[in-house]
C-alpha positions in Angstrom: -19.5 -21.5 -0.4 -17.8 -22.0 -3.8 -14.2 -21.1 -2.8 -14.0 -23.0 0.6 -11.4 -20.6 2.1 -9.0 -22.0 4.7 -8.2 -20.2 8.0 -4.9 -19.2 6.5 -6.6 -17.6 3.5 -8.9 -15.7 5.8 -6.0 -14.4 7.8 -4.2 -13.3 4.6 -7.4 -11.6 3.4 -7.7 -9.8 6.8 -4.1 -8.6 6.6 -4.6 -7.3 3.1 -7.8 -5.5 4.2 -5.9 -4.0 7.1 -3.3 -2.6 4.8 -6.0 -0.9 2.8 -7.6 0.4 6.0 -4.3 1.8 7.1 -3.8 3.5 3.8 -7.3 5.0 4.1 -6.6 6.3 7.6 -3.2 7.8 6.6 -4.8 9.6 3.6 -7.8 10.9 5.5 -6.5 14.5 5.6 -5.0 14.5 2.1 -7.6 15.1 -0.6 -5.2 14.7 -3.5 -4.0 11.3 -2.3 -7.7 10.2 -1.9 -8.0 10.6 -5.6 -5.4 8.0 -6.4 -6.0 5.8 -3.2 -8.0 3.1 -5.1 -5.2 2.7 -7.6 -2.4 2.6 -5.0 -4.4 0.2 -2.8 -5.1 -2.1 -5.7 -1.4 -2.1 -6.7 -0.2 -2.9 -3.2 -2.8 -5.7 -2.6 -2.0 -7.2 -6.0 1.7 -7.1 -5.3 1.4 -8.8 -1.9 -1.1 -11.3 -3.3 1.2 -12.4 -6.1 4.1 -12.5 -3.8 2.2 -14.7 -1.4 1.2 -17.1 -4.1 4.7 -17.3 -5.5 6.2 -17.9 -2.0 3.5 -20.6 -1.2 1.7 -18.7 1.5 -1.5 -18.5 -0.4 -2.6 -21.8 -1.9 -5.9 -23.5 -2.9 -8.9 -22.0 -4.5 -7.9 -18.4 -4.0 -4.5 -19.0 -5.7 -6.4 -20.4 -8.7 -8.4 -17.2 -8.9 -5.2 -15.0 -8.7 -3.2 -16.9 -11.2 -5.8 -17.3 -14.0 
């Protein structure tokens, strides 16, 4: 594998994926929200990813991809 993720990075990725899944479950009955769901999910995941890198929770090869 090129990135060599650590267990911590795998947990963070799982949490971010769970957030997107929860958003999808919440919006299942709302067709209008489903239209903007990809944008909302991307903004939320990006915000928490950058926050994690700045606070030092996300380090290593994944942080390099997020910052550059």
